[in-house]
Each structure stands twice: as C-alpha cells, then as structure tokens.
C-alpha positions in Angstrom: 34.0 4.0 23.0 37.7 3.6 22.0 39.2 0.1 21.5 41.6 -0.9 24.2 44.2 -2.0 21.6 45.6 1.2 19.8 47.5 -1.0 17.3 44.1 -2.1 16.0 42.0 1.0 16.8 44.2 3.5 15.0 44.2 1.8 11.6 40.5 1.0 12.0 39.8 4.7 12.6 41.9 5.8 9.7 40.1 3.4 7.3 36.7 4.7 8.4 37.7 8.4 8.4 37.2 8.8 4.7 34.2 6.3 4.5 31.9 7.6 7.2 28.8 9.7 6.5 26.5 11.3 9.0 23.7 13.8 9.6 25.0 17.4 9.9 22.4 18.3 12.5 23.1 15.3 14.7 26.7 14.2 15.3 25.5 11.0 16.9 24.1 9.7 13.6 26.8 8.3 11.4 27.3 5.2 9.2 29.9 3.7 6.9 29.5 2.5 3.3 32.2 -0.2 3.6 31.5 -3.8 4.1 33.4 -5.8 6.8 35.5 -7.5 4.2 36.5 -4.1 2.7 37.5 -2.7 6.1 39.6 -5.8 6.8 41.4 -5.4 3.4 42.1 -1.7 4.0 43.4 -2.4 7.4 45.7 -5.1 6.0 47.0 -2.5 3.5 47.9 -0.3 6.5 49.9 -3.1 8.1 47.3 -4.5 10.5 45.9 -7.9 9.6 42.4 -8.7 10.9 39.7 -11.0 9.6 36.3 -9.7 8.6 34.9 -11.5 11.7 37.0 -9.3 13.9 35.7 -6.2 12.2 32.2 -6.8 13.5 33.2 -6.4 17.2 35.4 -3.4 16.2 32.4 -1.7 14.7 30.2 -2.3 17.7 32.9 -1.0 20.1 33.0 2.2 18.1 29.2 2.6 18.2 28.2 1.2 14.8 25.3 -1.2 14.5 23.6 -2.8 11.6 20.3 -1.0 11.1 17.9 -0.2 8.4 15.8 2.9 7.8 12.4 3.1 9.5 9.5 4.9 7.9 8.4 6.9 11.0 8.6 10.5 10.0 5.2 12.1 9.3 5.4 14.3 6.2 3.9 17.8 6.5 1.2 16.9 9.0 -2.1 18.6 8.3 -3.4 20.9 11.0 -6.7 18.9 11.1 -4.9 15.5 11.0 -6.7 14.0 14.0 -10.2 15.2 13.1 -10.6 13.0 10.0 -9.5 9.9 12.0 -12.0 10.8 14.7 -14.7 11.2 12.1 -13.8 7.9 10.5 -13.9 6.1 13.9 -17.3 7.6 14.7 -18.8 6.7 11.3 -17.3 3.2 11.4 -18.8 2.6 14.8 -22.2 3.9 13.8 -22.4 1.8 10.6 -21.1 -1.4 12.1 -23.6 -1.0 15.0 -26.4 -0.6 12.5 -25.4 -3.7 10.6 -24.4 -1.7 7.5 -21.4 -2.4 5.2 -18.1 -0.6 6.0 -15.7 -1.1 3.1 -12.0 -0.1 3.0 -10.7 0.2 -0.5 -7.3 0.8 -2.1 -5.2 -0.3 -5.1 -2.1 -2.6 -4.6 1.1 -2.0 -6.6 0.8 -2.8 -10.3 2.5 -6.0 -11.2 4.3 -6.9 -14.5 3.1 -10.1 -16.2 5.9 -12.4 -17.5 9.2 -13.7 -16.5 10.0 -10.9 -14.0 11.8 -11.2 -10.7 9.7 -10.9 -7.5 11.0 -10.8 -3.9 10.5 -13.8 -1.7 11.6 -17.4 -1.2 9.5 -20.4 -1.8 10.0 -24.2 -1.6 10.2 -25.7 -5.1 11.5 -28.7 -6.9 13.2 -26.7 -9.6 15.3 -23.5 -9.9 13.3 -20.4 -10.7 14.8 -18.2 -13.4 13.6 -14.8 -14.5 14.7 -12.0 -16.9 17.7 -10.1 -15.6 16.0 -6.8 -16.4 12.5 -5.7 -15.9 11.7 -4.3 -19.3 7.9 -4.1 -19.6 8.2 -4.6 -23.4 9.4 -8.1 -22.7 6.3 -9.1 -20.8 2.6 -9.6 -21.2 1.5 -6.3 -19.9 0.6 -5.4 -16.3 -2.1 -6.3 -13.8 -3.8 -3.8 -11.4 -5.1 -5.4 -8.2 -7.9 -3.4 -6.7 -8.6 -4.4 -3.1 -11.8 -4.1 -1.1 -12.0 -5.2 2.6 -15.3 -5.7 4.4 -14.4 -4.4 7.9 -17.4 -5.9 9.7 -17.1 -9.4 8.2 -13.3 -9.6 7.9 -13.6 -10.6 4.3 -11.3 -9.5 1.5 -11.9 -9.1 -2.2 -9.5 -8.3 -5.1 -10.6 -7.3 -8.6 -7.9 -7.6 -11.3 -7.8 -5.5 -14.4 -5.1 -5.1 -17.1 -6.0 -1.7 -18.6 -5.9 1.5 -16.6 -6.5 2.6 -13.0 -9.4 5.1 -13.3 -12.2 6.4 -11.2 -14.7 4.3 -13.3 -12.7 1.2 -12.4 -12.8 2.2 -8.7 -16.6 2.5 -8.9 -17.1 -0.7 -10.9 -15.1 -2.5 -8.2 -17.7 -1.4 -5.7 -20.6 -2.3 -8.0 -19.1 -5.8 -8.6 -18.8 -6.4 -4.9 -22.3 -5.3 -4.2 -23.9 -7.3 -7.0 -21.8 -10.5 -6.4 -21.5 -10.5 -2.6 -22.8 -7.4 -0.8 -26.5 -7.6 -1.6 -26.8 -11.1 -0.3 -24.7 -10.3 2.8 -26.6 -7.1 3.7 -30.1 -7.6 2.3 -31.6 -4.7 4.4 -28.8 -2.2 3.8 -29.7 1.1 2.1 -26.4 2.8 3.0 -22.7 1.9 3.0 -19.6 3.5 4.2 -16.4 3.6 2.0 -13.0 4.3 3.6 -10.2 5.3 1.3 -7.1 7.3 1.1 -7.0 10.9 -0.3 -5.1 10.3 -3.5 -5.1 8.2 -6.6 -8.2 7.8 -8.9 -10.5 8.0 -5.9 -8.9 11.2 -4.7 -10.7 13.6 -2.4 -10.1 16.3 -5.0 -11.2 14.4 -8.1 -14.6 15.5 -9.3 -14.6 12.8 -11.9 -14.7 10.3 -9.0 -17.6 12.1 -7.5 -19.5 12.0 -10.8 -18.9 8.3 -11.2 -19.8 7.8 -7.5 -23.1 9.6 -8.0 -23.9 7.5 -11.1 -23.2 4.4 -9.0 -25.4 5.4 -6.1 -28.3 5.9 -8.6 -27.6 2.6 -10.3 -27.5 0.6 -7.1 -30.1 2.5 -5.2 -27.7 3.0 -2.3 -26.5 5.9 -0.3 -22.7 5.8 -0.5 -20.9 7.7 2.2 -17.2 8.4 1.6 -14.6 9.2 4.3 -11.0 9.9 3.1 -7.9 9.6 5.2 -6.0 13.0 5.5 -2.8 13.5 3.5 0.0 11.1 4.5 -2.5 9.1 6.5 -3.3 6.3 4.1 -1.5 3.6 6.2 -4.3 3.9 8.7 -6.8 2.6 6.1 -7.9 -0.9 7.5 -7.1 -2.7 4.2 -3.5 -1.6 4.5 -2.8 -3.7 7.6 -5.7 -6.2 7.7 -5.6 -7.5 4.1 -2.8 -6.4 1.9 0.1 -7.8 4.0 -1.5 -11.3 3.9 -2.1 -11.0 0.1 1.6 -10.1 -0.3 2.7 -13.0 1.8 0.7 -15.4 -0.2 2.4 -14.2 -3.4 5.9 -14.0 -2.1 8.5 -15.3 -4.5 5.9 -16.3 -7.1 6.5 -15.2 -10.7 3.3 -13.7 -12.2 3.3 -15.3 -15.7 -0.4 -14.6 -16.3 -3.4 -13.0 -14.8 -4.7 -16.4 -13.8 -1.4 -17.0 -11.9 -2.1 -13.7 -10.0 -5.7 -14.7 -9.3 -4.8 -18.2 -8.1 -2.0 -17.0 -5.7 -3.8 -14.0 -4.3 -6.8 -16.2 -3.5 -4.6 -18.3 -1.2 -4.3 -15.4 1.3 -5.8 -16.3 4.7 -5.2 -15.7 8.4 -5.9 -17.7 11.6 -8.5 -15.1 12.5 -10.6 -16.1 9.6 -9.7 -13.8 6.7 -10.3 -15.2 3.3 -9.8 -13.4 0.0 -12.0 -13.7 -3.1 -10.3 -12.7 -6.3 -12.1 -11.9 -9.5 -11.5 -10.2 -12.9 -12.8 -6.9 -14.3 -12.2 -7.4 -18.0 -13.4 -4.0 -19.1 -11.0 -1.7 -20.9 -10.9 1.7 -19.1 -10.0 4.8 -21.1 -7.8 7.6 -19.6 -8.3 11.3 -20.2 -12.0 11.5 -19.3 -13.3 14.8 -17.9 -16.4 15.7 -15.9 -19.6 16.3 -17.8 -20.0 20.0 -18.4 -21.9 21.6 -15.6 -21.5 18.7 -13.2 -20.0 20.8 -10.4 -23.0 23.1 -10.3 -25.7 20.4 -10.7 -24.1 17.5 -8.7 -26.1 15.9 -5.9 -23.1 15.1 -3.7 -23.8 16.2 -0.2 -20.7 17.5 1.7 -20.4 17.3 5.4 -20.5 20.6 7.3 -17.2 19.6 9.0 -14.2 18.6 6.9 -16.3 18.6 3.7 -13.2 18.0 1.5 -12.8 14.5 2.9 -16.3 13.6 3.9 -19.3 13.5 1.6 -22.3 11.4 0.5 -23.6 10.3 -2.9 -27.3 9.7 -2.7 -29.5 7.8 -5.2 -32.1 10.5 -5.1 -31.8 14.3 -5.0 -31.2 15.6 -1.5 
C-alpha cells in the first residue's frame, strides 16, 4: 500500500531501498534492519523531517510489522515420525492404567556458577550487577540440571551435578528417584516406562547408555522400558512443556552464585494445578571417555521391540 503523501513516501522508499532484505523465493517476505530513529534521520538528510513516531505508521502502511522468528519448521521429518508418538501414547496409557510409573526425563541447559548475567526481571531492593562478559574461567564452574517428571502424579524432580553429563549420570538420576521417592510411591511396581529424546547421553544410538541401563535394571530389580522421541521431536516430551517452563520461570533473573542458589530457586517452581519440584544433588564425579565393555553388544540382555526397535526397547533385571 503506497502512502497518500508522495512528499513523505518517496524519501521513505529511498531510505529503505538499500536497507531492506527479503527471501528470494517469496517476494512477500521482507524486512529492514534500520530502527525507527535511523529511518527518521536518513529521511531528514534527504530533506523530509519526520519524527520517529511518524515512522511507525509509515512502516505499517508499506506492509512492515514488528515480528519475531517462530520455531515452526520441522527439520528433516523422519518417514516414521508419527509411529513413535503413537507407540509412546499407547505405552503411556497402558502403564498409567496399570498404576505403573511413567517418567519423562531430559537435561536442562547447563548454567554457569558465579556473577553471570541471566535473562529476566525480578523485584529487589538493590541493583543487581554481573560480569560484563561470560568467561567461564571467572566463575565457579557449571551446574547440570537433570530433570525427571512423574507423568501420572504431576511431580517434578531435578538432580544437580557439577561434573559431566554422561549416561551413568542419567541412570544414577533414575536410581536416585526410585530409591528416594519412587519405591514408596509405587510399592507394587515391577516395571516403569521412561520417555526421553533421541539424543544426548541417553541417545537411542548409545550402547553405553544401554549397558548402564541394563546394570540399573538388575540393581533395582525393575523392568525398565524406554521409548525415545523420533529425531526433531524432543519438544513433545512431557517434561519439556509440563515442568521445565515452570522451573525456568522460578529462576528468571536470578544470578546463580552457587549450587545451593540453583537448588533453592528451582525448588520454588510450582503451578496452580499442583506441580511441585523436588531438587537434590548428585555429588559424584562422572568421567568422560568411557566405552562399552568388550562383547556387550553380543551378550546384552536388552530386548528390542519388533516395531521401531531403534527407539523402543526394554532392560530386564533377569535374562529374557
């Protein structure tokens, strides 16, 4: 839509001509990298004085709107993308109906400890100041928040560690939940279902994770069934939308000086529907560079599903 006043429209169009980008495949998608103040200054240099408040309506009349990018494009959809979700829905329904635990697990973003800036605004008596650069060497290390969400009971758990994100840590998180909370909540359970994404240390392709999972099943005397999300489908994992957003909100704007600060603030997460989050520490130091025991792949007792076996399998406490 062209502005009715050519005395304003022409300088405006000239200013934007060299500062407009777009998508070659779609002429309707375009944007400018100039601020409203910069546009007003350039128009003034061309002999047309307008205020930055006038530039806003000009932009709208020429089809520009303030927008931000939306994460909606699915990357490389797998040909069997729907099948894993259908399998997860079926398994989840079966386990919940039988009163068995359904656990959604994932790891939140690692956080630096020290005077480092974090997004968010909070009410405070004093000004909050942080380092102007996020150099890890100027801090006290990092903390790795491992999350676990009990789908049936709407309960959240976070286990904090300051060493390395490994498959052993992922399994120790499950063991800590079972020994501290799960056994009392599910005294008759002999099986549990674990929902997780397809990457990271609990990756669907990691045999080291399967080895640690098999050891855990024997240690706890539980049958542990694992269902992975397909590639690029991790946002469907229940923990991603039922627990992590509330944990992030509870910590918004808080500077993580120490692990205890992280524990205290994450434990404040709650919802009006009853979600509460228990936060604990896993103080063990986890080594990187581990490899599977020789011959594990041939002797392993992991039972793979006949359909979509890559993403669905079971670790049993006894040989199948």
